[in-house]
C-alpha positions in Angstrom: -17.4 21.8 13.3 -19.7 18.9 12.6 -18.3 15.9 10.8 -19.8 14.8 7.5 -22.2 11.9 7.5 -20.5 10.3 4.5 -17.0 9.4 5.8 -14.6 6.6 5.4 -17.2 3.9 6.1 -18.8 4.6 2.7 -22.2 5.8 4.0 -23.5 8.8 2.1 -26.6 10.9 2.9 -26.9 12.8 -0.4 -25.7 12.9 -3.9 -23.0 15.5 -3.2 -20.6 13.1 -1.4 -21.3 10.6 -4.3 -20.1 13.1 -6.8 -17.1 14.0 -4.7 -16.2 10.3 -4.3 -16.6 9.8 -8.1 -14.3 12.7 -8.9 -11.8 11.5 -6.4 -11.7 8.0 -7.9 -11.3 9.5 -11.4 -8.4 11.7 -10.3 -6.7 8.7 -8.7 -7.2 6.6 -11.8 -5.7 9.3 -14.0 -2.8 9.8 -11.6 -2.1 6.1 -11.5 -2.1 5.8 -15.3 0.3 8.8 -15.5 2.5 7.3 -12.8 2.7 4.0 -14.6 3.6 5.8 -17.8 6.3 7.8 -15.9 7.8 4.6 -14.7 7.9 3.1 -18.2 9.5 6.2 -19.5 12.2 6.2 -16.8 12.9 2.5 -17.6 13.3 3.3 -21.3 15.6 6.2 -20.3 17.7 3.8 -18.2 17.9 1.5 -21.1 19.5 4.3 -23.0 22.2 4.8 -20.3 20.4 7.2 -18.0 22.2 7.2 -14.7 25.7 6.6 -16.1 28.4 9.2 -16.6 28.3 11.2 -19.8 31.6 9.9 -21.1 30.3 6.3 -21.0 27.2 6.9 -23.0 26.9 7.7 -26.7 25.5 11.0 -27.9 22.5 9.4 -29.5 21.6 7.5 -26.3 22.0 10.6 -24.2 19.7 12.5 -26.5 17.1 9.8 -26.4 17.3 9.5 -22.6 17.1 13.2 -21.9 14.1 13.6 -24.2 12.3 10.9 -22.3 13.2 12.6 -18.9 11.8 15.9 -20.3 8.5 14.2 -21.0 8.6 12.4 -17.6 8.8 15.8 -15.8 5.7 17.0 -17.7 3.8 13.9 -16.7 4.9 14.3 -13.1 3.5 17.8 -12.8 0.1 16.6 -13.8 0.1 13.3 -11.8 1.2 14.9 -8.5 -1.5 17.5 -8.9 -4.2 14.9 -9.4 -3.1 12.9 -6.4 -3.1 15.9 -4.1 -6.5 17.0 -5.4 -7.7 13.5 -4.6 -6.5 13.9 -1.0 -8.3 17.2 -0.7 -11.5 15.6 -1.9 -11.1 12.9 0.7 -10.8 15.6 3.4 -13.8 17.3 1.9 -15.9 14.2 2.4 -14.9 13.9 6.0 -15.8 17.5 6.9 -18.1 19.8 5.0 -18.3 23.1 6.8 -18.4 26.3 4.7 -15.0 27.5 5.7 -13.5 24.1 5.2 -14.9 23.8 1.7 -13.6 27.3 0.8 -10.1 26.4 2.1 -9.9 23.0 0.3 -11.2 24.4 -3.0 -8.6 27.2 -2.7 -5.9 24.6 -2.2 -7.1 22.6 -5.3 -7.1 25.8 -7.4 -3.5 26.5 -6.2 -2.4 23.0 -7.1 -3.9 23.3 -10.6 -2.3 26.7 -11.2 1.1 25.3 -10.0 0.9 22.3 -12.3 0.0 24.5 -15.3 2.7 27.1 -14.5 5.4 24.5 -14.0 4.5 22.7 -17.2 4.3 25.8 -19.3 7.6 27.1 -17.8 9.3 23.9 -18.6 8.5 24.4 -22.3 9.0 28.2 -22.4 12.1 28.7 -20.2 14.3 28.2 -23.3 13.6 28.6 -27.0 13.8 26.2 -28.6 13.0 23.8 -25.7 14.9 21.0 -27.4 18.0 22.5 -25.9 17.0 20.5 -22.8 18.1 17.2 -24.3 20.2 18.4 -27.2 23.1 20.6 -26.1 24.4 21.0 -29.7 21.6 23.5 -30.3 23.7 26.0 -28.4 26.4 25.7 -31.1 23.9 26.6 -33.8 23.0 29.8 -32.1 19.6 31.4 -31.8 18.9 30.0 -28.3 17.2 32.3 -25.8 16.6 31.4 -22.2 15.1 33.3 -19.2 17.6 34.3 -16.5 18.9 31.6 -14.2 17.4 33.4 -11.2 14.0 33.1 -12.7 14.4 29.4 -13.4 15.6 28.8 -9.8 12.7 30.9 -8.4 10.2 28.8 -10.4 11.6 25.6 -9.0 11.6 26.9 -5.4 8.1 28.3 -5.7 6.6 25.1 -7.1 8.4 23.0 -4.5 7.1 25.4 -1.8 3.5 24.8 -2.9 4.0 21.1 -2.8 5.7 21.0 0.6 3.1 23.4 2.0 0.2 21.3 0.8 1.9 18.1 2.2 2.3 19.7 5.6 -1.2 21.2 5.6 -2.9 17.9 4.6 -0.9 16.2 7.3 -1.5 18.6 10.3 -4.9 20.2 9.6 -6.9 17.0 10.1 -5.5 16.5 13.5 -7.7 19.4 14.7 -10.9 17.4 14.1 -10.0 13.7 13.9 -10.6 13.3 17.6 -14.1 14.8 17.2 -15.2 12.4 14.5 -17.8 9.8 15.4 -15.6 7.0 14.3 -14.0 4.0 16.1 -10.6 4.7 17.8 -8.8 2.4 15.5 -10.1 4.3 12.5 -9.0 7.6 14.0 -5.5 6.3 14.5 -5.5 4.9 10.9 -6.6 8.3 9.6 -3.9 10.1 11.6 -1.1 7.8 10.3 -2.5 8.2 6.8 -2.2 12.0 7.1 1.3 11.6 8.5 2.5 10.1 5.3 2.5 13.6 3.9 5.5 14.5 6.1 7.6 11.9 4.3 6.4 13.2 0.9 7.4 16.7 1.9 10.9 15.5 2.8 11.2 14.0 -0.7 10.0 17.3 -2.2 12.8 19.1 -0.3 15.4 16.7 -1.5 14.1 17.0 -5.1 14.3 20.8 -5.0 17.9 20.7 -3.7 18.9 18.2 -6.4 17.2 20.2 -9.1 19.2 23.3 -8.2 22.4 21.3 -8.6 21.7 20.4 -12.2 22.5 23.9 -13.6 25.8 24.0 -11.8 26.9 20.4 -12.4 29.6 19.4 -14.9 27.8 16.2 -15.7 24.1 17.1 -16.1 23.3 13.7 -17.5 24.2 12.0 -14.3 23.1 14.7 -11.9 19.5 14.5 -13.2 19.2 11.0 -11.7 18.7 12.0 -8.1 15.9 14.6 -8.6 14.1 12.1 -10.8 14.3 9.5 -8.1 13.1 11.8 -5.4 10.2 12.9 -7.6 9.2 9.3 -8.2 9.3 8.5 -4.5 7.3 11.6 -3.7 4.6 10.6 -6.2 4.6 7.0 -5.0 4.1 7.9 -1.4 1.4 10.4 -2.3 -0.4 7.6 -4.2 -0.1 5.3 -1.2 -1.6 7.9 1.1 -4.4 8.6 -1.3 -5.4 5.0 -2.1 -5.2 3.4 1.4 -8.7 4.6 2.5 -10.2 3.0 -0.6 -8.8 -0.4 0.4 -10.7 -0.6 3.7 -13.8 -2.3 2.3 -11.7 -4.5 0.1 -9.6 -5.7 3.1 -12.8 -6.4 5.1 -14.4 -8.4 2.4 -11.2 -10.3 1.8 -10.9 -11.2 5.5 -14.6 -12.4 5.5 -14.0 -14.6 2.5 -10.8 -15.9 4.1 -12.7 -16.8 7.2 -15.5 -18.6 5.2 -12.8 -20.5 3.3 -11.3 -21.8 6.5 -14.6 -22.6 8.3 -16.4 -24.3 5.4 -17.1 -27.8 6.8 -13.9 -27.8 8.8 -13.3 -28.0 12.5 -11.6 -25.5 14.7 -8.5 -27.7 15.0 -8.2 -28.0 11.3 -8.4 -24.2 10.9 -5.6 -23.7 13.4 -3.5 -26.3 11.7 -4.1 -24.5 8.4 -3.1 -21.2 9.9 0.1 -22.7 11.2 0.9 -24.0 7.7 0.4 -20.6 6.3 2.5 -19.0 9.0 -0.2 -16.9 10.6 -0.1 -18.8 13.9 2.9 -20.2 15.8 2.6 -23.9 16.6 4.3 -23.3 20.0 2.1 -20.4 21.0 -0.1 -20.6 24.1 -3.2 -20.1 22.0 -2.4 -23.1 19.8 -1.4 -25.3 22.7 -4.6 -24.4 24.6 -6.7 -25.2 21.6 -4.9 -28.5 21.2 -6.0 -29.7 24.6 -9.6 -29.4 23.5 -9.6 -31.8 20.6 -12.5 -31.7 18.2 -13.6 -34.3 15.7 -10.8 -35.8 13.6 -10.4 -34.7 10.0 -12.3 -37.3 7.9 -10.3 -36.2 4.9 -7.0 -37.0 6.6 -6.0 -40.6 5.9 -3.3 -40.7 8.5 -5.5 -39.4 11.3 -8.3 -41.8 10.3 -5.8 -44.7 10.2 -4.4 -43.9 13.6 -7.9 -43.7 15.1 -8.9 -47.0 13.6 -5.7 -48.6 14.9 -6.2 -47.3 18.4 -9.8 -48.6 18.5 -8.7 -52.0 17.1 -6.1 -52.3 19.8 -8.6 -51.3 22.4 -11.0 -54.0 21.2 -8.3 -56.6 21.1 -7.2 -55.8 24.6 -10.8 -55.9 25.9 -11.3 -59.3 24.3 -8.1 -60.6 25.9 -9.2 -59.5 29.4 -12.6 -61.0 29.0 -11.2 -64.4 27.9 -8.7 -64.4 30.8 -11.4 -63.6 33.3 -13.6 -66.4 31.9 -10.7 -68.9 32.0 -9.9 -68.0 35.6 -13.5 -68.4 36.7 -13.7 -71.8 34.9 -10.6 -72.9 36.6 -11.9 -72.0 40.0 -15.1 -74.0 39.3 -13.2 -77.1 38.3 -11.1 -76.8 41.5 -14.3 -76.6 43.6 -15.7 -79.7 41.9 -12.5 -81.7 42.6 -12.5 -80.7 46.2 -16.1 -81.9 46.5 -15.0 -85.4 45.4 -11.9 -85.4 47.6 -11.4 -87.1 51.0 
């Protein structure tokens, strides 16, 4: 149960973690491209009336929208598979025992088989498969479909695999996160990251329930909207969970650059003022007030501050000169008085 030397901090002891990281990045890039394509397709479908009731959309628009949704489902099968394989590769980098590798590789094979089966079944459940978006094909005859029970069973089986992998990827890492040689904050971060799979599994369950309602609905065009939305949310959450660890080094570098930007030839007071302007620090906070008592050098670039300093110094000099002249005049008056008394009676 020894943790791997190449973990979330990016340190790698051999070329194998490097190849795993490269493969994981490639899977994420492909999944993101497919997800973006899926969003574009859904937007085009909505432009053709997807989401409205059938009676308010023309037959040509319904045909175009349902054809796009059919393609969208095929892209979703591949993209969700790539995202979950990426999460499995992340876990493979954290821990590399023999049993753990066999388990994760088995999960990846299961995900690949599920994606292939779901995609093929989507095209083969009815012949011709254009009946999915063109219901007029039924009127022409020659349509053959597998039994409804088999279609429902395929949907439930694929959803069971996705829900199971979400739960496994969420709970299994808890058994060894506390044993990793990592800072406590990083362990908490990893636990929260793995917990995102619970929300993804809930979306998968909702998607399955919505998909089963399609075949019993009187308005298939409108009923298809909710399963499509749940599938998009499931994919988006899976992408967030898979890409958050890769942002660690980026966030650290960004914070360092931000700090250098603030502290480049600027005083501590100017930095705090800048943070107050940006909304990162409250002007009435104890930290800001405490820092305000210990004033540093004024901002040379601030004309108002420079003018106020010069004015205060000028007033101080004028006041000092007035006091000196008054003291001199008083001493001179006392001297004249003493001289007059000397010549008096």
